[in-house]
C-alpha angles and dihedrals in degrees: 000000000000120000127205132193112219109197110213127198097233144005089254092058091044091053092046092046092047091053094046094050094045089052087056092052101261122144101232137165129189120225142159112274111250112255096240090056099046110075093157099063134269113348145152131238138203117226105211127190115209133017107014093186093053090047090052092049092049091050095046092050088053091051096253107119119189116227092219139358121212130182107233101192 
């Protein structure tokens, strides 16, 4: 199954996003954004298994917008 890395702006947004997506049935893990991917400073990412577009839509509707979405497979 496809995995995506959703780069979040802060640990607070990452925690909120993780909880929102888990409540919707997504398999999601929070992790530090790798240094080479984070040009805007220190941030956290959500590793999501499944439909990355749907995960992004759910987060944006909840007011938690990812800075960047990367395919990790």
